[in-house]
C-alpha positions as CSV (number, residue, x, y, z in Angstrom):
1,M,180.3,60.4,176.0
2,K,181.8,61.2,172.7
3,S,183.9,58.1,172.4
4,Q,180.9,55.9,172.7
5,A,179.0,57.8,170.0
6,L,182.0,57.7,167.7
7,V,182.2,53.9,167.8
8,D,178.6,52.9,168.1
9,N,176.8,55.7,166.3
10,G,179.2,57.0,163.7
11,A,178.5,56.5,160.0
12,M,181.1,54.2,158.5
13,L,181.7,51.2,156.3
14,A,183.8,48.6,158.1
15,S,184.3,44.9,158.5
16,E,182.4,43.8,161.6
17,K,184.7,42.8,164.5
18,N,181.9,42.4,167.0
19,T,182.9,39.1,168.7
20,P,180.4,38.1,171.4
21,K,181.9,36.9,174.6
22,V,180.7,33.3,173.9
23,R,182.6,33.1,170.6
24,R,186.1,33.4,169.3
25,K,185.6,33.8,165.6
26,G,184.7,37.2,163.9
27,D,181.3,37.5,162.1
28,L,181.2,37.2,158.3
29,K,179.7,40.6,157.6
30,E,180.3,44.3,157.0
31,F,178.0,47.3,157.7
32,W,177.1,50.9,157.3
33,H,175.8,53.2,160.0
34,F,173.2,55.9,159.9
35,G,173.4,57.7,163.3
36,Q,171.2,60.1,165.1
37,E,170.8,63.6,163.8
38,A,169.7,65.4,167.0
39,T,167.4,68.4,167.2
40,E,169.0,71.8,168.1
41,D,167.2,71.8,171.5
42,A,168.2,68.3,172.4
43,N,170.4,69.3,175.4
44,L,172.4,66.1,175.1
45,S,175.2,65.1,177.5
46,E,177.2,63.7,174.6
47,E,178.1,64.7,171.0
48,Y,177.1,62.6,168.1
49,P,179.4,62.6,165.1
50,E,177.9,63.7,161.7
51,N,176.8,61.1,159.3
52,V,179.0,60.6,156.2
53,Q,177.4,62.1,153.1
54,V,177.6,59.7,150.1
55,S,177.9,62.0,147.1
56,E,178.1,59.1,144.7
57,L,174.4,58.2,145.4
58,P,172.4,61.5,145.7
59,D,169.4,59.9,147.5
60,F,171.4,57.6,149.8
61,N,171.4,59.7,152.9
62,H,167.9,61.0,152.5
63,T,166.5,57.6,152.0
64,G,168.5,56.1,154.9
65,M,167.4,58.8,157.3
66,E,163.8,58.6,156.2
67,A,163.9,54.9,157.1
68,Y,165.6,55.8,160.3
69,R,162.8,58.2,161.4
70,M,160.1,55.8,160.5
71,L,161.6,53.0,162.5
72,E,162.4,55.4,165.4
73,K,158.7,56.4,165.5
74,T,157.6,52.8,165.4
75,G,160.0,52.0,168.2
76,V,158.5,54.7,170.4
77,Y,155.1,53.1,170.1
78,V,156.5,49.7,170.9
79,L,158.2,51.1,174.0
80,R,154.9,52.7,175.0
81,A,153.2,49.3,174.9
82,L,156.0,47.8,176.9
83,A,155.8,50.6,179.5
84,L,152.1,49.8,180.1
85,Y,153.0,46.1,180.4
86,I,155.7,46.8,182.9
87,G,153.3,49.0,184.9
88,L,154.9,52.4,184.1
89,D,153.4,55.5,182.7
90,E,152.7,55.0,179.0
91,F,155.1,57.7,178.0
92,Y,157.9,56.8,180.3
93,F,160.4,56.1,177.5
94,D,159.4,59.1,175.2
95,H,162.0,61.6,176.6
96,W,164.8,59.0,176.6
97,A,164.1,57.7,173.1
98,A,163.9,61.2,171.6
99,N,167.4,62.1,170.3
100,G,168.6,58.8,171.6
101,N,171.9,57.2,170.4
102,S,170.1,54.9,168.0
103,I,171.6,53.5,164.8
104,L,170.3,52.1,161.6
105,R,172.7,49.5,160.3
106,P,172.4,48.1,156.8
107,I,174.4,44.9,156.9
108,H,176.0,43.1,154.0
109,Y,176.9,39.4,154.5
110,P,179.2,38.6,151.5
111,P,179.1,35.4,149.6
112,I,181.1,32.6,151.4
113,T,184.0,31.8,149.1
114,E,185.9,29.2,151.2
115,E,185.4,27.0,154.2
116,P,184.3,29.3,157.1
117,K,186.3,27.2,159.7
118,G,183.8,27.8,162.5
119,A,182.9,31.4,161.6
120,V,179.2,32.3,161.0
121,R,177.4,35.3,159.5
122,A,176.5,36.4,163.0
123,G,177.2,34.5,166.2
124,A,174.7,34.0,169.0
125,H,174.3,37.2,171.0
126,G,171.9,39.7,172.6
127,D,171.8,43.3,171.4
128,I,173.1,46.0,173.7
129,N,170.2,48.5,173.3
130,L,166.6,48.8,174.5
131,I,164.9,47.1,171.5
132,T,165.9,46.2,167.9
133,L,163.5,46.5,165.0
134,L,164.3,44.3,162.0
135,M,162.7,44.4,158.6
136,G,162.8,41.2,156.4
137,A,166.2,40.4,155.0
138,S,167.1,39.4,151.5
139,A,167.6,35.8,152.6
140,G,166.9,33.5,155.6
141,G,169.3,32.7,158.3
142,L,168.1,34.7,161.3
143,Q,167.3,32.4,164.2
144,V,166.1,33.0,167.8
145,L,166.9,30.9,170.8
146,R,163.8,29.5,172.4
147,K,163.4,28.9,176.2
148,D,163.9,25.2,175.7
149,G,167.3,25.8,174.1
150,E,166.2,25.1,170.5
151,W,166.8,27.5,167.7
152,M,163.8,28.7,165.6
153,D,163.8,30.6,162.3
154,A,162.6,34.2,162.4
155,I,161.6,35.3,159.0
156,P,159.1,38.2,158.9
157,N,156.8,38.9,156.0
158,E,156.9,42.1,154.0
159,D,154.4,43.8,156.4
160,E,156.0,42.5,159.6
161,L,158.9,43.4,161.9
162,V,161.0,41.2,164.1
163,I,161.4,43.0,167.4
164,N,164.0,41.9,169.9
165,V,164.4,42.9,173.5
166,G,168.0,44.2,174.2
167,D,170.3,44.0,177.1
168,M,169.5,47.5,178.4
169,L,165.8,46.7,178.7
170,E,166.6,43.4,180.4
171,R,168.7,45.2,183.0
172,L,166.1,48.0,183.5
173,T,163.3,45.4,184.0
174,N,165.4,43.3,186.4
175,N,165.1,40.3,183.9
176,K,161.3,40.6,183.6
177,L,161.9,41.1,179.9
178,R,164.8,39.0,178.7
179,S,167.3,39.9,176.0
180,T,166.6,38.0,172.8
181,I,169.5,35.7,172.0
182,H,169.7,35.4,168.2
183,R,172.2,34.5,165.4
184,V,172.5,34.5,161.6
185,A,173.4,31.0,160.5
186,N,175.4,30.3,157.4
187,P,173.3,29.1,154.4
188,P,173.5,25.6,153.0
189,R,176.7,25.0,151.0
190,E,174.9,25.3,147.7
191,Q,173.8,28.8,148.6
192,W,177.3,30.1,149.8
193,G,177.7,32.1,146.6
194,S,174.7,34.3,147.4
195,P,175.0,37.5,149.6
196,R,172.6,38.4,152.3
197,Y,171.4,41.9,153.2
198,S,169.5,43.1,156.3
199,I,168.7,46.5,157.9
200,P,168.2,46.4,161.7
201,F,167.4,49.5,163.7
202,F,169.0,49.5,167.1
203,M,167.0,51.7,169.5
204,H,169.2,53.3,172.1
205,P,168.1,55.9,174.7
206,R,170.0,59.1,175.6
207,S,173.2,58.2,177.4
208,D,172.0,59.8,180.7
209,M,169.1,57.5,181.1
210,K,169.4,55.4,184.2
211,L,169.2,51.7,183.8
212,N,168.6,51.1,187.5
213,C,166.3,48.2,188.1
214,L,162.7,49.5,188.2
215,E,160.9,49.2,191.5
216,E,158.0,47.7,189.6
217,C,160.1,44.7,188.7
218,I,161.6,44.0,192.1
219,D,160.0,41.9,194.8
220,A,160.8,39.1,197.3
221,D,160.9,36.5,194.5
222,H,162.9,38.8,192.1
223,P,165.5,40.7,194.1
224,K,167.5,43.4,192.4
225,A,169.9,41.7,190.0
226,Y,172.1,44.5,188.7
227,D,174.0,47.5,190.0
228,D,172.9,51.0,189.1
229,I,174.3,52.3,185.8
230,T,173.5,54.8,183.1
231,A,172.8,53.8,179.5
232,G,176.0,55.6,178.4
233,E,178.1,53.8,181.0
234,F,176.6,50.4,180.1
235,L,177.2,51.0,176.4
236,H,180.8,51.9,177.0
237,Q,181.3,48.8,179.2
238,R,179.8,46.5,176.6
239,L,181.8,48.0,173.7
240,V,185.0,47.4,175.7
241,E,184.0,43.8,176.4
242,I,183.5,43.0,172.7
243,G,186.6,44.8,171.6
244,L,185.1,47.7,169.7
245,I,186.8,50.3,171.8
246,K,189.6,50.4,174.3
247,K,189.1,51.2,178.0
């Protein structure tokens, strides 16, 4: 659906207004998007908008899309491993990930110049997509919610990635794989003057992928928890819920 791609996949620089349902304050961040550049034979059911070309920095788009492709390739291998764990064919996700509605989002968390009044750099939330791949940020702050309700720091080394399960994969696996609840906490007051940068890769499938709960994940102890829906329909639904698009 073109409206979904325009909002969630378009290249833009904008203040983040993503307000998770559990929060009322906006996040203290802004971002840029690199969206999918589909192959000519993709046969997509949607139209992706073109990425904005940044003429002021000649290598900006080339470097951004090079990182996009490397993370996309890595994500495919992660999904293959997850497919085997779930009990699916190893290449179950390959078609749906190819030319998927994924986005690379460089994020800038500006210096905090006044009392945040309850706002944080990124409130507690789960990502909408299948999986998120996150390289190390310029500063700490990323935290993941543990099963016991405690928050733990998630700070990858230079040769490591943080990989989160997203809401789509949670739904597809009937809660066998749970969406990773995470946040970016504000730094100590003495570090308010320092910005933070991070570059997550949100791996989305093609919009016509069905997110119907897999039979492999349904049994007497785990009955079907979700109605049938496609990835595109689910994305639209979630973007409406968080106020990024209108119904």
